C-alpha positions as CSV (number, residue, x, y, z in Angstrom):
1,M,-35.7,-42.5,-2.3
2,S,-32.2,-43.0,-0.1
3,D,-29.4,-40.4,0.6
4,K,-27.3,-42.1,-1.7
5,E,-30.0,-42.6,-4.0
6,K,-30.7,-38.3,-4.8
7,A,-27.3,-37.9,-4.6
8,L,-27.0,-40.2,-7.5
9,K,-29.2,-38.6,-9.2
10,A,-28.9,-34.9,-8.6
11,F,-25.9,-35.1,-9.6
12,G,-27.0,-37.1,-13.1
13,E,-29.2,-34.0,-13.1
14,L,-26.0,-31.6,-12.4
15,L,-24.6,-33.2,-15.9
16,D,-27.4,-32.9,-17.9
17,I,-27.6,-29.3,-17.1
18,M,-23.9,-29.3,-17.9
19,D,-24.3,-30.7,-21.4
20,R,-27.2,-28.0,-22.3
21,L,-25.5,-24.8,-21.4
22,R,-22.3,-25.8,-23.1
23,A,-24.5,-26.0,-26.5
24,E,-26.9,-23.7,-25.7
25,C,-25.0,-20.8,-23.9
26,P,-22.8,-18.2,-25.0
27,W,-21.2,-17.6,-22.2
28,D,-20.6,-21.8,-20.5
29,R,-19.9,-22.0,-24.9
30,K,-16.6,-19.5,-24.8
31,Q,-15.4,-20.7,-21.5
32,T,-11.8,-22.3,-21.3
33,L,-9.9,-24.5,-19.0
34,E,-7.5,-21.2,-18.4
35,S,-11.1,-18.9,-18.7
36,L,-12.2,-20.6,-15.3
37,R,-9.0,-21.3,-13.6
38,H,-9.4,-17.5,-11.5
39,L,-12.5,-18.1,-11.1
40,T,-12.2,-21.6,-9.2
41,I,-10.0,-20.2,-6.6
42,E,-12.2,-17.9,-6.3
43,E,-14.5,-19.7,-5.1
44,T,-12.7,-21.8,-3.0
45,Y,-11.6,-18.7,-1.1
46,E,-16.3,-18.3,-1.3
47,L,-15.7,-21.1,0.3
48,S,-12.6,-20.9,2.4
49,E,-14.2,-17.8,3.8
50,A,-17.8,-19.4,4.9
51,I,-15.9,-22.3,6.2
52,M,-14.2,-19.5,8.5
53,E,-17.1,-18.0,9.6
54,N,-18.9,-21.7,10.5
55,N,-22.0,-20.7,8.3
56,L,-23.4,-23.7,7.6
57,D,-25.9,-22.7,4.3
58,D,-23.0,-20.6,2.6
59,I,-21.1,-23.4,3.4
60,K,-23.5,-25.5,1.3
61,K,-23.6,-23.0,-2.1
62,E,-20.1,-22.9,-2.3
63,L,-19.5,-26.1,-2.9
64,G,-22.8,-26.1,-5.2
65,D,-20.1,-23.8,-7.1
66,L,-17.6,-25.9,-7.0
67,M,-18.8,-29.1,-8.1
68,L,-20.5,-26.9,-10.9
69,H,-16.9,-26.0,-11.8
70,I,-15.6,-29.4,-11.2
71,V,-18.5,-30.5,-13.8
72,F,-17.6,-28.0,-16.4
73,Y,-13.7,-28.5,-16.7
74,A,-14.8,-32.4,-17.2
75,K,-16.9,-31.4,-20.1
76,I,-14.4,-29.1,-21.4
77,G,-11.8,-32.4,-20.9
78,Q,-15.0,-34.8,-22.9
79,E,-14.7,-32.5,-26.1
80,K,-10.8,-32.3,-25.9
81,K,-11.1,-36.1,-25.5
82,A,-8.4,-36.3,-23.1
83,F,-10.9,-37.2,-19.7
84,S,-14.4,-37.2,-19.2
85,I,-16.1,-37.0,-15.3
86,A,-16.3,-41.0,-15.1
87,D,-12.7,-40.8,-15.7
88,V,-12.1,-38.3,-13.2
89,L,-14.3,-40.2,-10.5
90,E,-12.5,-43.7,-11.5
91,N,-8.6,-41.7,-11.0
92,I,-9.8,-40.2,-7.3
93,N,-11.6,-43.8,-6.4
94,K,-8.7,-45.6,-7.4
95,K,-6.8,-43.3,-5.2
96,L,-8.5,-43.5,-1.9
97,I,-8.2,-47.2,-1.8
98,E,-4.0,-46.7,-3.0
99,R,-3.4,-44.6,-0.4
100,H,-6.0,-46.5,2.3
101,P,-3.6,-49.9,3.1
102,H,-5.2,-50.0,6.2
103,I,-8.3,-50.0,5.3
104,Y,-8.3,-51.9,2.1
105,G,-5.0,-53.5,2.9
106,D,-3.0,-55.3,5.9
107,V,-1.6,-52.1,7.1
108,K,-1.4,-51.4,10.5
109,A,-2.2,-47.0,11.3
110,A,-3.2,-46.5,14.0
111,S,-3.1,-42.8,14.4
112,A,-4.2,-40.1,11.3
113,R,-0.4,-39.0,12.2
114,E,0.6,-42.0,11.0
115,V,-1.9,-42.5,7.8
116,K,-0.4,-39.0,6.8
117,D,3.7,-40.9,7.1
118,N,1.9,-44.1,5.0
119,W,0.7,-41.4,2.7
120,E,3.9,-39.8,1.6
121,K,5.8,-43.4,1.7
122,I,3.5,-44.7,-0.8
123,K,4.2,-41.4,-3.4
124,L,7.4,-42.0,-3.1
125,K,6.9,-45.9,-4.2
126,Q,4.4,-44.8,-6.6
127,G,7.6,-42.8,-8.7
128,N,7.1,-38.8,-6.9
129,R,11.1,-38.6,-7.9
130,S,10.8,-35.6,-4.4
131,V,9.2,-35.9,-1.8
132,L,7.9,-32.2,-1.7
133,G,7.0,-32.4,-5.5
134,G,3.2,-33.0,-4.5
135,V,3.7,-29.2,-3.0
136,P,1.8,-27.2,-6.0
137,L,3.9,-24.4,-6.5
138,A,1.7,-21.6,-7.0
139,L,0.1,-22.3,-3.9
140,P,0.6,-18.9,-0.8
141,P,4.1,-19.2,0.5
142,L,2.4,-19.7,4.3
143,V,0.7,-23.2,2.9
144,K,2.9,-24.0,0.6
145,A,5.7,-23.4,4.2
146,Y,3.3,-25.8,6.2
147,R,2.7,-28.7,3.8
148,M,7.1,-28.8,2.6
149,Q,7.2,-29.3,6.3
150,E,4.7,-32.1,7.2
151,K,6.0,-33.9,4.2
152,A,9.2,-34.0,4.9
153,K,8.1,-35.1,8.5
154,G,7.0,-37.7,6.4
155,V,9.8,-39.4,5.5
156,G,11.2,-38.5,9.1
157,F,13.6,-35.4,8.8
158,D,11.5,-32.9,11.2
159,W,12.7,-31.7,15.2
160,E,11.9,-34.1,17.7
161,K,10.7,-31.6,20.5
162,P,8.3,-27.7,20.3
163,N,10.7,-26.3,22.6
164,Q,13.9,-27.0,19.8
165,V,11.5,-25.4,17.4
166,W,10.7,-22.4,19.9
167,D,14.9,-22.7,19.8
168,K,15.4,-22.0,16.4
169,V,12.4,-19.2,16.1
170,L,14.4,-17.2,19.3
171,E,18.1,-18.0,17.3
172,E,16.6,-16.3,13.7
173,M,14.7,-13.8,15.3
174,N,18.5,-12.8,16.9
175,E,19.4,-13.2,13.1
176,L,17.3,-10.9,12.0
177,K,17.4,-8.2,14.3
178,N,21.3,-7.6,14.3
179,E,21.1,-6.7,10.5
180,V,18.7,-4.4,10.8
181,E,20.4,-2.9,13.3
182,G,23.9,-3.6,11.5
183,T,23.7,-3.7,8.0
184,A,20.2,-2.4,7.4
185,D,20.9,-4.7,4.4
186,K,17.2,-5.1,2.7
187,D,18.7,-8.6,1.0
188,K,19.8,-9.8,3.9
189,M,16.9,-8.5,5.9
190,E,14.6,-10.1,3.2
191,N,16.2,-13.5,3.6
192,E,16.1,-13.4,7.8
193,L,12.9,-12.7,7.6
194,G,11.5,-15.4,5.6
195,D,15.0,-17.7,7.8
196,L,11.6,-17.2,11.1
197,L,8.7,-17.2,9.6
198,F,9.7,-20.3,8.3
199,A,10.8,-21.1,11.6
200,L,7.3,-19.3,12.9
201,V,5.5,-22.1,11.1
202,N,7.4,-25.3,12.1
203,Y,6.5,-24.3,15.2
204,A,2.9,-23.6,14.8
205,R,3.4,-27.3,13.1
206,F,4.4,-28.6,16.1
207,I,1.9,-27.3,18.8
208,E,-1.0,-28.2,16.3
209,V,-2.2,-24.7,15.6
210,N,-2.9,-23.9,11.6
211,P,-0.2,-20.5,10.7
212,E,-3.0,-19.5,7.7
213,D,-6.6,-19.9,10.3
214,A,-4.3,-18.3,12.9
215,L,-3.0,-15.2,10.6
216,E,-6.8,-15.4,9.2
217,R,-8.3,-15.1,12.8
218,T,-6.1,-12.3,14.0
219,N,-7.1,-10.6,10.4
220,R,-10.7,-10.5,11.2
221,K,-9.6,-9.6,14.7
222,F,-8.3,-6.3,13.2
223,I,-10.0,-5.3,10.1
224,N,-13.2,-5.3,13.1
225,R,-11.4,-3.3,15.7
226,F,-10.6,-1.1,13.1
227,Q,-13.7,-0.3,11.6
228,Y,-15.4,-0.2,15.4
229,L,-12.6,2.4,15.9
230,E,-13.9,4.2,11.9
231,S,-17.3,4.2,13.5
232,E,-17.2,5.7,16.6
233,I,-15.0,8.5,14.9
234,N,-17.4,8.9,12.8
235,K,-19.5,9.5,15.0
236,L,-18.0,12.6,16.6
237,G,-17.4,14.0,13.0
238,K,-13.7,13.6,13.0
239,N,-10.9,12.0,10.3
240,L,-9.0,9.3,11.2
241,K,-5.9,12.0,9.4
242,D,-6.6,14.5,11.8
243,M,-6.8,12.5,15.4
244,S,-3.2,11.7,16.8
245,L,-2.2,7.7,17.2
246,A,-2.5,8.6,21.3
247,E,-6.3,9.6,20.1
248,M,-7.3,6.6,18.2
249,D,-5.1,4.0,21.0
250,V,-8.8,5.2,23.2
251,Y,-11.2,3.5,20.9
252,W,-8.9,0.6,19.7
253,E,-8.8,-0.8,23.6
254,K,-12.7,0.1,23.3
255,A,-12.7,-2.7,20.4
256,K,-10.4,-4.8,22.1
257,Q,-13.1,-5.0,25.6
258,N,-15.9,-5.7,23.4
259,E,-13.9,-8.3,22.3
260,R,-14.1,-9.9,25.9
261,K,-17.7,-8.6,26.4
262,D,-19.3,-11.2,23.8
């Protein structure tokens, strides 16, 4: 049996299992599109964590959990006589073919960037009223900023060089600094901070660094260093609250040194 045949057999078995669970399991029968939504978000974050840790075994498991959710949604859609798993698959197949004219048509695209630019143009031709229309409102702000900038770039609305974007970062930084040192109006400071963050996301995009990944990497670094600090201080029988910042900084520096050794 080929890998493709095994995949089709396994997928068919998952559909059969879903049918039975929906018919016989009290919990599965109770679920709705709305009740599954927050669980799907949680599973997506668990997959993201597995990817960040480069844990291939966990990635496999989390992909399975997400696949279950997709089948679950399709089953509910079928019960509502709205759509089936076949409709879902046929729709994505059609979209992939339409958005890859450089593969299935005569359009030329020599780089990944050209492919992405073509996608945005195709979406507009298909009736999207706005270039930004495909950016979900519920996205986390950092991800949303990155996606909006990418989409605007797809139609030519972008800076030309990284140094231009960096100049914008410095400009926004000074405006925030002036606002903080001036009126210190909370609303104005929030506005200027938002502009600065947006400019930093733009610069990250220009130097081809995903800002979400970069921030998560720093988050994990902070967690590791802080937990090392806690562990070492606990060994001494001391309490963090009773220590000065200078005392804690000694262990913080040790944590940084340990990272360099690794």
